[in-house]
Residue, then its C-alpha position, 0 to 999 in steps of 0.5 A: m814672415v807673417v805674424a798672426f795676431r790673436p787678440c783676446t776674446c772677451q765675454r762682456k756679461k761675464k767679464r771674462c777674457y781669453c788671451f792666447r799667443p798666436h799659434r799656441n794655447e799659452n796665455w799672454l795676459f794674467s789678470r782677474y778678467s783672464t784667470g779670475w782671482k787665482c792669487g788671492l783678492h787684490a794680490d800684491w807683488t809677493e803674492l803675484t810673484g809666488c803664484v803666477d807661474q804655478e797657476l799658468d802651468k796648471n792652466e796650460g798643463e805644462t811648465a814653461k819659462r816665462r818673462y813678465f811685464y807688470i802693470t799697475l793701474l791706479r784709480e782716482p781715490i774718491a771714485r774707488y771709495l764710492s765703488e767699494f761703498r756701493h759694493v757693500q751696500r749691495g750686500a758684498t762682504w769679504k768674509n770668504a776672500r782668500h788672502w795669501c802670504l808668501g805663497r800660502h794662506a795668511t794666518p790670523d796673526e798675519l792678517p788680524p781682524c780689524y772689526n770684532a763685532n757681530d755683523d750677521 
């Protein structure tokens, strides 16, 4: 039996990758590069486990039973901090970021603001 290898096709400038299984249009990679921030910004374990199946079903147009392998990559903390600092220097804000809690948008009580000044 010959197994067809179907690697991801990535668009470098758009930071987007499409990763499908051989002979089927089913995604085998769920990440911000393949699907975007579908489960919220920097989704945690509870956000991912409550969201991924629904998003993949929506993407593929059908319900499927899937197995998952989760991988976490940790960045060197100083480099991560400097990256965030430069990102904010370029004008980024997190005002429109979606934050999820148990499969729904987090309420202000669940995610209180930590900065209460006018930053406009």
